[in-house]
Phi, psi and omega in degrees: 000132179278126180280141176285127180301140178292138177276120181297145180289148178298147173246113187240128175271131178235116175273150184067037188292347178261004179273179182302303182287319182299314181295319178295323179293318177302314181297318179294324178294318178299319178301334181264011175083013181278152166268132188241130169262105187268108183272123178222166179262343181237129181299142177084013182249354179286154176302137179264086181230155178301137178083007181255125177250119178285132176235117185262123179168180180252116184295338175287353177281118186303321182293316178295316181301314181297322181290316188286334182269350184301124179080001180281157176261338180205157175231136176237123177252129183236002190274131166204125183280068181303136178089350178277168178305150184305318183300321180288321177300318181289324179298316182283316186277290187295320183267322187278317184298320177297339178298311181286332176294317178293323177297320179295318178297317181295330182274359179079020176296141187285316187224146176231117180249129177244123176280102180267223180198148174289351177293350177288345182273148171289115179237048177290158176306134178088356182293324182088198183292154186235125172239188187293346179264001184288156179299147179267169180296153174277182183293347177263018186279358181108152186302310184293307180299320183291320178296318177294321176302314183288330175295316177302316181296321179295321179291331178296339181268359177268115186255167177090013180204147176283121182247140178231124178259102183274123187242090175272155169274216178303131183257113177270150180150147185286148178155150182298329181265005182290119180298313191268340176263340187231301188290312179294317175300325177297321177294319178298320179294319191262341187230115183302329182295332181284353180271355181273133176198157172274113189297330182280350181297141180295135170248095178278137188208166169206147177277144184301327180293321178291321176298315181296322178300317180296312181300316181295321179296319179289318183295326182269003177084007176295336172258112183286153174290159180224174179275342177217155190299339181289344182248351180157174177303135180287122182302123180079357181258188179235109190244116173280148179212125178278141181227091182230148182267202187297154180301145177207169179233169176300330178300317179301308185291309185292327177297318179295317183291310183296321178297318183290326182265358173082034175231172180258137175288156176242105182275131182240155173267151179159168178286144182203156175286129182235017178277194180229152169277112183280124182245030181300326181295314179298320178296321179295335177277001176104006183271134172223121180295141182259333184272121180281163177299315180301317181293319181295318180288326176294319177299315179301310183296320180298318179295319181291321179292325177297319177295320183294326184268354182291000000 
């Protein structure tokens, strides 16, 4: 009897492997049988899971980038220094991320996934629903959205590799570096100005576990390439894809946070974006979010109450 040759496990490079999205992505990749090269800047900070190799270095360094992607089947980049000066954001994002993308293309890596953000879209009041063909923010859109917009554009110019721009909205999930589970609630607790919001404004969100599942499925080839974006990443092209969960509003999020940290929300009147981030493309690729809004907010509130009572 002729034995079927074993299919080698995917080898996936993940930058920012110790961050909220990076760590969750590493875990999802391990669950799918991948070998992971976890890129971090400080030794001893990568997830300690079977099949994970810690690689310490700076991915914008061409020599390190070429070394870490050699023999890999996919690369996932999750790093962005949100909140840092604009010049540093551009250095890491716009200038640095294409370095490892070009190294991956030169090494014959099959796929390059960049975790971008839905903040690249213009979501002004009255804009309506937003899909991957919607207008992007202008140059006055803020440091983070504009830098991510320009990083996406820079990656579109890297040829010779299939690129996927994953665009999540607010990412819920526990962790010290979690903006929406930790950092923003701390601001709401400590600063009265952070308690003000227009309750009807859309709160687009996704749970980090659902985002990581999607990224891992695409990175390991469980989502096949297609000839057009509706059926899968375009082979050799650069395909944006929105990844957002069920509809929610600022009232949902702020009510949960303020109650958990023991302050009162301040509801304001005003114009606000009330559309939705359309994720039909991700659904067509086989993705269905598993974490409900109620579960995500309950997890958030439980963590905040635990901190409050500690």
